[in-house]
C-alpha positions in Angstrom: 45.9 127.2 22.1 46.9 128.5 18.7 44.7 130.8 16.8 43.5 129.6 13.4 44.7 131.9 10.5 42.0 134.2 9.2 41.2 134.4 5.5 42.5 137.4 3.6 39.9 140.2 3.4 38.8 141.1 -0.1 38.0 144.6 -1.3 34.4 145.5 -0.5 34.0 142.9 2.3 32.5 144.3 5.5 35.2 144.1 8.3 34.4 142.2 11.5 34.0 144.2 14.7 36.4 143.4 17.5 33.6 141.6 19.4 32.8 139.5 16.4 36.5 138.6 16.0 36.7 137.6 19.7 33.5 135.5 19.5 34.8 133.7 16.4 38.0 132.9 18.1 36.1 131.5 21.1 33.9 129.4 19.0 37.0 128.0 17.1 38.6 127.2 20.4 35.5 125.4 21.8 35.1 123.5 18.5 38.7 122.4 18.4 38.6 121.2 22.0 35.5 119.1 21.3 36.9 117.6 18.1 40.2 116.8 19.8 38.4 115.2 22.7 36.2 113.0 20.4 39.2 111.9 18.4 41.2 111.0 21.5 38.3 109.1 22.9 37.7 107.1 19.7 41.4 106.3 19.4 41.8 105.0 23.0 40.8 101.4 23.4 42.5 100.6 26.7 40.4 100.8 30.0 41.1 103.6 32.4 43.6 102.5 35.1 42.3 102.3 38.6 43.8 104.7 41.2 46.3 102.9 43.5 48.7 104.0 46.2 51.8 102.4 44.6 51.5 104.1 41.2 54.4 106.3 40.1 53.5 109.8 39.1 52.4 110.1 35.4 54.4 112.0 32.9 53.9 115.8 32.8 50.8 116.9 31.0 52.7 119.3 28.7 54.4 116.2 27.2 51.1 114.6 26.3 50.7 114.2 22.5 46.9 114.4 22.4 44.2 116.2 24.4 41.7 113.6 25.7 38.2 114.6 26.8 38.1 117.0 29.7 36.2 116.7 33.0 32.4 116.5 32.5 31.0 115.7 35.9 30.4 118.5 38.4 31.1 117.6 42.0 28.0 117.9 44.3 28.5 120.2 47.3 28.2 118.6 50.8 25.7 120.0 53.3 26.6 123.4 54.6 28.3 123.1 58.0 26.3 123.9 61.0 27.1 127.2 62.7 28.9 128.8 59.8 27.6 132.1 58.3 27.0 132.1 54.6 29.8 133.8 52.6 32.1 134.5 55.6 35.8 134.3 55.1 37.6 131.0 55.7 39.8 131.2 58.8 43.0 129.9 57.4 46.5 129.9 58.8 49.7 128.7 57.1 50.5 125.1 58.2 53.7 124.4 56.3 55.4 123.6 53.0 56.6 120.3 51.7 58.6 118.9 48.8 56.8 115.5 49.0 53.3 114.4 49.8 54.3 112.4 52.9 55.9 115.5 54.4 52.6 117.5 54.5 50.9 118.1 57.8 47.8 116.1 58.5 44.6 118.1 58.8 41.5 116.2 57.7 39.8 116.7 54.4 41.7 118.8 51.8 40.8 121.1 48.9 43.6 121.5 46.4 44.2 124.6 44.2 45.8 124.1 40.8 46.4 126.1 37.7 49.0 127.4 35.3 51.6 129.8 36.6 50.2 133.3 37.1 46.6 132.3 36.9 45.8 133.9 40.3 46.1 131.0 42.8 47.6 133.2 45.6 45.1 136.0 45.0 42.3 133.4 45.3 43.6 132.0 48.5 43.8 135.5 50.0 40.3 136.3 48.8 38.9 133.1 50.3 40.5 134.0 53.6 39.4 137.6 53.5 43.0 138.8 53.4 44.3 141.8 51.6 47.7 141.9 49.7 50.7 143.2 51.6 51.5 142.5 55.2 48.1 141.0 55.9 48.2 138.5 52.9 47.9 134.8 53.5 49.7 133.7 50.3 52.3 135.9 48.7 51.3 137.3 45.3 53.7 138.1 42.5 53.5 139.2 38.9 56.3 136.8 38.0 55.1 133.3 37.1 56.3 130.2 38.9 56.5 131.5 42.5 54.7 128.4 44.0 57.2 125.6 43.9 56.3 123.5 46.9 53.1 122.0 48.3 51.8 124.7 50.6 49.2 123.8 53.2 46.8 126.2 55.0 44.8 124.8 57.9 41.1 125.7 58.3 39.9 126.6 61.8 36.8 124.5 61.3 38.7 121.4 60.1 40.6 120.4 57.0 43.1 122.4 55.0 43.7 124.0 51.6 46.7 122.9 49.6 48.3 125.3 47.1 50.0 123.2 44.4 52.9 124.3 42.1 51.7 125.9 38.9 52.3 124.4 35.5 53.2 126.0 32.2 55.6 129.0 31.7 58.0 130.0 34.4 61.4 131.7 34.4 63.4 128.5 35.3 64.7 125.4 33.6 62.6 122.8 32.0 64.0 120.2 34.4 63.0 122.3 37.4 59.4 122.9 36.0 59.1 119.1 35.5 60.1 118.5 39.2 57.3 120.9 40.3 54.8 119.2 38.0 55.7 115.7 39.2 55.3 117.0 42.8 51.8 118.2 41.9 50.8 114.9 40.2 52.1 112.8 43.1 49.9 114.8 45.5 46.8 114.4 43.3 47.3 110.7 42.8 48.3 109.6 46.3 46.7 112.0 48.8 43.9 110.1 50.5 42.5 113.2 52.2 41.9 115.0 48.9 38.2 115.9 48.8 38.0 118.5 46.0 40.2 120.2 43.3 39.8 123.8 42.3 41.1 123.9 38.7 41.7 127.6 37.9 41.3 128.9 34.3 42.3 132.5 33.4 39.1 134.2 32.3 40.8 136.5 29.8 43.2 134.0 28.3 40.8 131.0 28.3 41.8 127.4 28.7 45.3 126.6 27.3 46.4 123.2 26.0 48.0 122.5 29.3 44.8 123.3 31.2 42.7 120.9 29.0 45.3 118.1 29.3 45.4 118.5 33.1 41.6 118.3 33.2 41.7 115.2 31.1 44.4 113.6 33.3 42.2 114.2 36.4 39.1 112.9 34.7 40.9 109.6 33.8 41.5 109.1 37.5 38.0 110.1 38.6 39.2 113.0 40.7 36.7 115.5 42.1 37.1 118.7 40.1 35.3 122.0 39.6 36.5 124.7 37.2 37.0 128.2 38.6 37.3 131.0 36.1 39.6 133.7 37.5 40.1 137.4 36.6 36.6 137.8 35.0 36.8 141.5 36.0 39.4 141.9 33.3 37.0 140.6 30.6 34.9 143.5 29.2 31.3 143.2 30.3 30.0 143.3 26.7 31.4 139.9 26.0 32.0 138.4 29.4 29.1 135.9 29.2 30.2 134.8 25.8 33.7 134.2 27.1 32.4 132.2 30.2 30.2 130.0 27.9 33.2 129.4 25.5 35.3 128.3 28.5 32.6 126.1 29.8 32.2 124.4 26.4 36.0 124.0 25.9 36.3 122.4 29.3 33.1 120.3 28.8 31.8 121.1 32.2 28.2 121.4 33.2 28.9 124.3 35.5 31.8 126.7 35.9 32.5 129.2 38.7 33.5 132.7 37.5 35.2 134.8 40.2 37.2 137.9 40.6 39.6 138.1 43.6 39.8 141.9 42.9 36.1 142.8 42.9 34.9 139.9 45.0 32.6 138.5 42.4 31.7 134.9 43.2 34.0 134.7 46.1 31.3 134.3 48.8 29.7 131.4 47.0 33.0 129.7 46.5 33.9 130.1 50.2 30.7 128.3 51.1 31.4 125.5 48.7 35.0 125.0 49.8 34.0 125.1 53.5 31.5 122.4 52.9 34.1 120.0 51.5 36.7 120.9 54.2 34.4 120.1 57.2 32.2 117.4 55.6 
């Protein structure tokens, strides 16, 4: 999301503090997202298409000319599974990778993890499973964007499986290759009957990008069950962390968001409980 140009400072004006500048940018981002959402909603006069199994994947979200309204509704959590301890790590094992939806292993209800490249999907999967990076990690982490290129399934001991989807946005590869990854993700989201919940990851320090908001809007149009997870909140200074979380919540137009840190463990136990509830419901 582009930053609005600031007015030139005149002699004698009191300069803004760094916090005030950050807050002003957050407010601008939230306002721009709401205005774009309202404009797109008023412009659209066609009814939302119903979800069908024979629909071809939609065009990549980064080619969308406008940003429609993002997801509003927060998905309710199913009852907590009997016998599970609150906050305990999910017992996950790698089940397989696939280039197409029909090649994925069958494993009951599924929770999908999506987000732009380098948003922290692999780190989140490791945190949910209680795995550390290195030899013990469940999902390989990398500082280079675009490492997840296939549909990667992880089976849950109590039933169901998590599916790590290819990232969207920047990656060191060709545009044609990135579009293949993105169509792979869209095909899964549209046609996977076992899909019970989508974790849409937003970088807490960067905030929602244009691609993030378009992807949320795309999912809302198809009535897909989504919750927004704000990653890397430990990298946001504590003095303006709550302001940043609120700005992201407003920009995404969500009633609730879930701030987490895979590094410090903030919010991970609660998210484990929510994910487990959807997997075994």
